[in-house]
Each structure stands twice: as C-alpha cells, then as structure tokens.
N, C-alpha and C positions, 0 to 999 in steps of 0.2 A: 325607503330611501336608503342608499347603502352609506355603511359611515365610512369616514376619513380615516385613513391611517395615519398617523404621525411618525415623522423620520426621527424621532427622538435618539430611540433606539438604534437605528441604522449607522455604521459610519461612513460618511460621504467620502466618494473615490478622491483617493489620494491625488494631489496635483502633482506635476511634473516634479517639480522642486520635492516634494516630499519621497518620491521616487530615488530621485537622484541623491537626496542625503541619506536615505536608508542603505543604499548601496555603496556609498562612499564609507559608512558606518562599519560593514563588514570587516572582520579582522582580516580579511586578505586582499581587501578593497574590490576596486571594479575597474575593467578595461574600459578603455572607448567604444571598442567594437560590443560590448555588452549594454552601455550607456545608449549606444546607436538601438540596438534593438528593441529597450525598453520604452524610449523615449519617440522616436520615429525622426529624431533630429540628425543632422548632418553632423561627422566628428568636428568642424570647425566652429559648429553651433555651440557644442558642449563643450569643447575648451575654452570659447570665450564665457559661457555661462559659468564655468567654475572659477574662472581668474577675476570675472567682473561680479556678478551678482551674489556668490557665495561671500567673496572678499568685503562685499559691504555688507555683508549681515554679520561679519565679525569671523566666519569658518576660514579655517586654514586646510587646505589641501595639500599633503604631500604625495610625491611619485616615486618610485621605483622601478626599476629594471632588471631583471635577471636576464642571463643568458639563454636565448630562443624561446619568449617567451613577449607577450603584449608587455607595454608598460601600464603599472596598477598604480591607482589612484586611491585616497583613502583622507578620509578627517584626521586631522591632531589638533592635540592642543591648541587653542586660542593665544595669539602672539599678545 
C-alpha cells in the first residue's frame, strides 16, 4: 500500500489576495495591467478590490503617476 504524503511541508497556493498584497508591497508598487496579468481579473474588478476589500482589512493603498508611465499602486502605513 503506498504511503500518503502529508502537505505540512508544502506551502499552499497563494490566493489572489496574497498575490495582490505581495505585489502592492514592492518598493516600486504595481500597475493595474500587471495585476490583470497576475489575477486574470478585469481592471475595474481590481480597482474595486483595492478600494473595498483591502480597505476593509485596514490596508491603505496609495497611487502615483509619473510622466509617460502607468499609474503605480502600493501599500502605505495604515490610517
């Protein structure tokens, strides 16, 4: 009979929330197109997620725009 392996040593797949938060924590932040590629969600869904779900968790998302580049989003200190 084959032995069953336990998944205690394996890291579970990161949820989309985890993926988004990880990218928002980067020094240079993340753009909406990058999050679309990561999650497979539409841009309006990502913006809604950031303004709703992340806010409910006490996370503050700041955005900045540089000339000729996409708007970048990143997590800042909690309010």
